[in-house]
C-alpha positions in Angstrom: 0.0 0.3 0.2 1.4 3.7 -1.2 1.5 6.5 1.1 1.2 10.6 0.3 4.5 12.6 1.6 3.7 16.6 2.4 6.5 18.6 3.1 4.9 21.7 5.1 2.0 19.6 6.6 1.7 22.0 9.5 1.4 24.8 7.0 -2.5 26.1 5.7 -2.4 24.0 2.0 -0.5 21.4 3.7 -2.8 20.7 6.7 -5.5 20.6 4.5 -3.9 17.8 2.1 -3.3 15.9 5.0 -6.6 15.8 6.4 -8.4 15.2 3.2 -6.0 12.4 2.4 -6.7 10.5 6.4 -10.2 11.1 5.8 -10.6 9.1 2.8 -7.8 6.3 4.5 -4.6 7.0 2.8 -1.3 6.8 4.9 0.0 10.2 5.2 3.7 10.9 6.2 4.0 14.8 6.9 7.4 17.1 7.4 7.1 20.0 9.2 9.1 23.1 10.0 9.1 26.1 12.1 6.0 28.6 12.0 6.0 32.6 13.3 5.4 32.3 17.0 2.2 34.6 16.2 0.9 31.3 14.9 1.4 29.1 17.8 -2.2 28.5 18.8 -2.8 27.4 15.2 0.2 25.1 15.3 -0.8 23.5 18.4 -4.7 22.6 16.9 -3.4 21.6 13.7 -1.1 19.1 15.5 -3.4 18.1 17.6 -6.1 17.2 15.0 -3.6 15.5 13.0 -1.9 13.7 15.2 -5.1 11.8 16.8 -4.7 9.6 13.1 -2.9 6.3 13.3 -2.5 6.8 9.5 -0.4 10.1 10.1 2.9 10.1 10.8 5.6 13.0 10.9 8.7 14.6 12.0 10.6 18.0 11.5 12.4 18.3 7.7 16.3 17.8 8.3 19.3 16.7 6.3 17.5 14.1 4.8 14.1 13.1 3.7 14.0 9.4 4.9 10.1 9.4 4.7 10.6 9.5 0.8 10.7 5.9 -0.4 9.8 4.0 -3.5 6.6 3.1 -1.4 5.9 6.7 -1.7 3.0 8.0 -4.3 3.3 11.5 -4.9 5.1 14.6 -2.7 3.7 17.4 -2.3 6.0 20.5 -1.6 3.9 22.9 0.4 6.8 24.6 2.8 5.4 28.5 2.8 1.7 29.5 3.0 0.6 33.2 2.9 1.2 33.7 6.7 4.8 33.8 6.2 5.0 37.1 3.6 3.8 38.9 6.5 7.1 38.1 8.8 10.3 38.8 6.6 12.7 38.5 9.3 11.2 35.2 9.7 10.6 34.4 6.3 14.4 35.5 5.4 15.4 33.1 8.0 13.6 29.8 6.1 14.6 30.6 2.8 17.6 28.8 2.5 16.7 25.7 4.3 13.5 25.7 2.0 15.8 25.7 -1.0 17.7 22.8 0.5 14.7 21.1 0.9 13.2 21.3 -1.9 16.7 20.0 -3.8 16.5 17.0 -1.6 12.8 16.8 -2.6 13.2 16.6 -6.0 16.2 13.8 -6.1 14.5 11.7 -4.1 11.4 11.8 -6.4 13.7 11.5 -9.6 15.3 8.2 -7.6 12.0 6.5 -7.5 9.9 8.1 -9.9 7.7 9.5 -7.6 4.8 12.2 -8.4 6.1 15.7 -7.4 3.3 18.2 -6.8 4.5 21.6 -6.0 1.6 24.4 -4.9 2.8 27.5 -6.2 1.1 31.2 -6.8 -0.4 33.4 -9.5 2.0 36.2 -8.0 4.6 35.2 -9.3 3.0 37.4 -12.3 3.6 41.0 -12.0 0.9 43.6 -11.6 1.4 44.9 -14.9 1.0 41.4 -16.7 -2.1 41.1 -18.5 -3.8 38.0 -20.9 -1.7 35.7 -18.8 -1.7 32.0 -19.1 0.4 28.9 -18.2 3.0 29.6 -21.0 3.2 33.2 -20.0 6.6 34.1 -18.5 6.2 35.6 -14.9 7.4 39.0 -14.1 6.9 38.9 -10.7 6.7 42.4 -8.4 6.1 41.2 -4.5 8.6 39.0 -2.5 6.3 36.0 -2.4 6.3 35.8 -6.4 10.2 36.2 -6.7 10.5 33.5 -4.2 8.2 31.0 -6.1 9.6 32.1 -9.3 12.7 30.9 -8.1 11.8 27.4 -6.7 10.0 27.3 -10.1 13.1 27.6 -11.8 15.2 25.1 -9.8 12.2 22.7 -10.5 12.1 23.3 -14.5 15.2 22.0 -14.4 14.2 18.3 -13.9 11.4 18.6 -16.4 13.2 16.6 -19.2 14.1 14.0 -16.8 10.9 11.2 -17.7 9.4 11.3 -13.9 5.7 13.1 -13.5 6.1 16.7 -12.0 3.2 19.4 -11.7 3.3 22.7 -11.0 0.2 24.3 -9.6 -0.2 28.2 -9.4 -3.3 29.2 -7.2 -5.0 33.0 -6.2 -5.1 33.3 -2.4 -6.6 30.6 -0.3 -9.0 31.0 2.4 -11.1 29.4 5.0 -10.7 27.5 8.8 -7.4 26.9 9.3 -6.2 30.2 7.3 -3.2 31.4 9.2 -3.9 34.2 11.8 -1.5 36.8 10.0 -3.4 36.7 6.8 -5.9 39.7 6.1 -9.4 38.0 6.5 -8.0 36.1 9.5 -7.1 38.9 11.0 -10.1 41.3 10.2 -12.4 38.7 11.8 -10.4 38.7 14.8 -10.8 42.5 14.9 -6.9 43.7 14.6 -6.2 46.8 12.8 -3.2 45.1 11.3 -5.6 43.3 8.9 -5.5 46.5 6.3 -1.7 46.1 5.9 -2.3 43.7 2.8 0.5 41.6 2.1 -1.2 38.8 0.1 -2.7 38.6 -3.4 -5.8 40.6 -3.5 -7.4 39.4 -7.6 -9.2 36.6 -6.6 -10.1 33.7 -3.7 -10.7 30.0 -4.0 -11.7 28.4 -0.7 -9.3 25.8 0.6 -11.6 22.7 0.2 -11.5 23.4 -3.5 -8.4 23.9 -4.1 -7.2 21.0 -2.4 -9.9 19.0 -4.2 -7.8 19.8 -7.3 -4.7 19.3 -6.0 -5.7 15.8 -4.7 -6.5 14.7 -8.5 -2.6 15.2 -9.1 -1.9 11.7 -7.3 -4.1 9.6 -10.6 -4.1 12.3 -13.3 -1.8 11.8 -16.2 1.2 14.1 -16.9 5.0 14.4 -17.5 5.8 17.8 -16.6 3.0 20.1 -16.0 1.8 24.4 -15.2 -1.6 24.4 -13.9 -3.3 27.7 -12.7 -6.4 27.3 -10.9 -8.4 29.6 -12.9 -11.9 29.0 -14.0 -15.2 30.8 -14.5 -16.8 31.5 -11.8 -13.7 32.9 -9.2 -14.5 35.3 -7.2 -12.8 38.7 -6.1 -10.9 39.1 -3.7 -12.9 41.9 -2.6 -16.0 40.0 -2.3 -14.7 38.2 0.9 -13.1 41.3 2.0 -16.3 43.3 2.0 -18.1 40.0 3.9 -15.8 40.6 6.7 -16.6 44.3 6.5 -13.2 46.0 5.7 -13.2 49.7 4.1 -12.0 48.4 0.4 -12.7 50.0 -2.7 -15.2 47.7 -5.0 -13.5 46.6 -8.2 -14.4 44.1 -10.6 -11.7 41.2 -10.8 -9.0 42.1 -12.8 -9.6 40.1 -16.2 -5.9 38.9 -16.7 -5.7 35.6 -16.4 -7.0 33.2 -19.3 -9.2 30.3 -17.6 -7.4 27.3 -17.5 -8.2 24.3 -19.9 -6.0 22.1 -17.9 -7.5 22.9 -14.4 -10.7 21.4 -15.5 -9.6 18.7 -17.9 -7.0 17.4 -15.7 -8.0 18.0 -12.3 -11.2 18.7 -12.5 -11.3 22.2 -10.8 -14.2 24.1 -9.9 -14.6 26.5 -7.8 -17.7 25.5 -5.7 -17.7 27.6 -2.5 -19.0 30.9 -2.5 -17.6 34.1 -0.8 -20.4 34.2 1.8 -20.5 30.2 2.4 -16.8 30.0 2.8 -16.4 33.5 4.9 -19.1 32.2 7.0 -16.9 28.8 7.5 -13.8 30.4 8.4 -15.3 32.9 11.1 -17.2 29.9 12.5 -13.8 28.1 12.8 -11.9 30.6 14.4 -14.4 31.8 17.0 -14.8 27.9 18.1 -11.0 27.8 18.3 -8.8 31.1 18.2 -11.0 34.2 19.4 -11.6 33.2 23.0 -7.7 32.7 23.6 -7.4 36.7 22.8 
């Protein structure tokens, strides 16, 4: 029986991937690493939820990735999440470590011919770029975009080696377990810092809709692909901001991203949860687990 490895199991996307695979009875091996102290409460709750499942084992990332073996079906690299980019000093400490882990993971996957999924961001594209599709060359103008482009270029060097690699670029993700540093979470908790926005503000996707597509990377047919989670029903970031009563300028979503045929055909991606539904679920989760702590 195979297993799934998630590098960044204690990050927003990585945690939801772990929970989704565990819910279907799949064995999951998670690698974790330090988070900013602002996320301590969130980290403790994540650790509790994952640790109670007998099909889950975890360790901190180190000099080797011994849990990646010939029995592994797929490896997900989700080392950073949107909350990390609110803490530049912390981020600088982790960048070199993340690069080393990425190289180790790529070499392990190549050795055993294991599927490799790199969860990236649409922020690899700058605000001045228009009519963007998967083949468009990124021109980032943010620290997040520049970091992810650097990682993508490292991965691209392996694309002709004959084993399956997929880069999935997402808009801003939200929902339960969103990092407490991110804007929606800050605003729901009533912090003024919520208005210092560091994340992408084009579109949003509810976390479980994104994870549903990412899970299909385990069975989809591909060699080397770049896929954008972009479709007709994507809602603008401002839709969620308005629901959380943020004072933001109402703007239509930028029509700069081409609808992705590969997202639909390869990963069956569909944005099903509306901003109203998703924000309600995020509020309910935060009020249950975190707001009483403050």
